C-alpha positions in Angstrom: 109.4 98.1 117.7 108.6 97.0 121.3 106.3 93.9 121.2 106.5 93.2 124.9 103.1 93.0 126.6 102.4 95.7 129.2 100.8 94.9 132.6 98.4 97.8 132.3 95.6 98.0 129.7 96.3 100.2 126.7 94.1 103.1 125.9 92.2 103.2 122.6 94.7 105.8 121.3 97.6 103.7 122.3 96.1 100.7 120.6 95.5 102.8 117.5 99.0 104.1 117.4 100.4 100.6 117.9 98.2 99.3 115.0 99.3 102.3 112.8 103.0 101.6 113.5 102.7 97.8 112.9 100.8 98.5 109.7 103.5 101.0 108.5 106.2 98.4 109.2 104.1 95.7 107.4 103.6 97.8 104.3 107.4 98.7 104.2 108.2 95.0 104.5 105.7 94.1 101.8 107.1 96.8 99.5 110.7 95.6 100.0 109.7 92.0 99.2 107.8 93.1 96.1 110.6 95.3 94.8 113.2 92.6 95.5 111.2 89.9 93.7 109.7 91.9 90.8 111.5 95.3 90.5 108.1 97.0 90.9 107.4 99.8 93.3 104.4 99.7 95.7 102.8 102.4 93.5 103.3 100.2 90.4 101.7 97.3 92.2 98.7 99.3 93.4 97.9 100.5 89.8 98.5 97.1 88.2 96.5 95.3 90.9 93.6 97.6 90.4 93.7 97.2 86.7 94.0 93.4 86.9 90.6 93.3 88.7 88.9 96.0 86.5 86.4 94.9 83.8 88.4 94.2 80.6 91.6 95.1 82.6 90.9 98.8 81.9 89.6 101.7 83.9 89.1 105.4 83.5 91.9 107.4 85.2 89.5 109.2 87.4 88.1 105.8 88.6 91.6 104.7 89.5 92.1 108.0 91.4 89.0 107.1 93.5 89.9 103.4 93.9 93.5 104.2 95.0 92.5 107.4 96.8 95.4 109.3 95.1 95.7 112.9 94.1 95.3 113.7 90.4 98.9 114.7 90.0 100.3 111.6 91.8 98.3 109.4 89.5 99.2 111.3 86.4 103.0 111.1 87.1 102.7 107.4 88.1 100.8 106.5 84.9 103.3 108.4 82.7 106.2 106.4 84.3 104.3 103.1 83.8 103.5 103.9 80.1 107.2 104.7 79.5 108.1 101.2 80.9 105.4 99.5 78.8 103.3 98.3 81.8 100.2 100.2 80.8 98.8 102.2 77.9 96.3 105.0 77.7 93.6 105.1 75.1 90.8 107.6 74.4 87.6 106.5 76.2 85.1 105.1 73.7 82.2 106.6 75.7 83.7 110.0 76.2 86.6 111.1 74.0 87.6 113.7 76.6 88.5 111.0 79.0 91.2 108.3 78.9 91.2 104.7 79.7 94.2 103.1 81.4 94.8 99.6 80.1 97.1 96.8 81.0 99.6 95.8 78.3 100.7 92.2 78.0 103.9 93.0 80.0 101.8 94.8 82.6 99.4 91.9 83.0 102.4 89.5 83.4 104.0 91.8 85.9 100.7 92.3 87.8 100.1 88.5 88.1 103.7 87.9 89.3 103.4 90.8 91.8 100.1 89.5 93.1 101.7 86.0 93.6 104.7 87.6 95.5 102.3 89.7 97.6 100.2 86.7 98.5 103.3 84.7 99.5 104.6 87.5 101.7 101.3 88.0 103.4 101.0 84.2 103.9 104.3 84.1 105.7 103.9 87.3 107.8 100.2 87.8 108.4 98.0 84.7 107.5 100.3 82.1 109.1 100.8 84.3 112.2 97.2 85.2 112.8 95.6 81.9 111.8 92.0 81.4 110.9 90.4 82.7 114.1 92.3 86.0 114.1 91.8 86.4 110.4 88.0 86.0 110.9 88.2 88.7 113.6 90.2 90.9 111.4 87.6 90.5 108.7 84.8 91.4 111.1 86.7 94.6 112.3 87.5 95.5 108.6 83.8 95.1 107.7 82.6 97.3 110.6 85.1 100.0 109.7 84.3 99.9 105.9 80.6 100.2 106.7 81.2 103.1 109.0 83.4 104.8 106.5 80.8 104.4 103.8 78.2 106.1 106.0 80.7 108.9 106.9 81.4 109.4 103.2 77.7 109.8 102.5 77.6 112.6 105.1 80.7 114.4 103.9 80.2 117.0 101.1 83.9 116.9 100.2 83.7 113.1 99.8 80.6 113.4 97.7 82.2 116.0 95.4 85.3 113.7 95.0 83.1 110.8 94.1 81.1 112.9 91.6 84.3 114.0 90.1 85.6 110.4 89.8 82.4 109.0 88.2 80.4 111.8 86.7 82.6 114.5 85.3 85.5 115.0 82.9 89.0 114.1 84.1 92.5 115.2 83.4 94.7 112.5 85.0 
């Protein structure tokens, strides 16, 4: 990846492509660090991390789909693999027996906490220490602007509205 500064200003699309490439390399690096230290895949980490923050460390499968922005089949296959490894369990939902809650097991909680520690250490070394407080504050500003704009775009998008309704108001199958 060429990190040499160019003498001409970059176009917005060049900046975006560069950001996308750096982000892809960063995520690959983080995934390798995570797997090397914990044996977990990036997909394992995403599910465990979401459950670690969920109320009671449990969530409806459809809510996980929305949070992770995954397809139903991807989540279903991932959850099946994680149940087999003892990281999570599935229980009938108390409010709606048609749905399932995904819950952390003790082993899953321990793995999630260790993975979160590894992820934070990796981010500290590569991102936080490199950018420093000023750039991190600017990154936070840019992220907030984009999150707000995406929320407005989602409100205007019928497909997004339907996906949200499916995640939070209808029966699930994942």
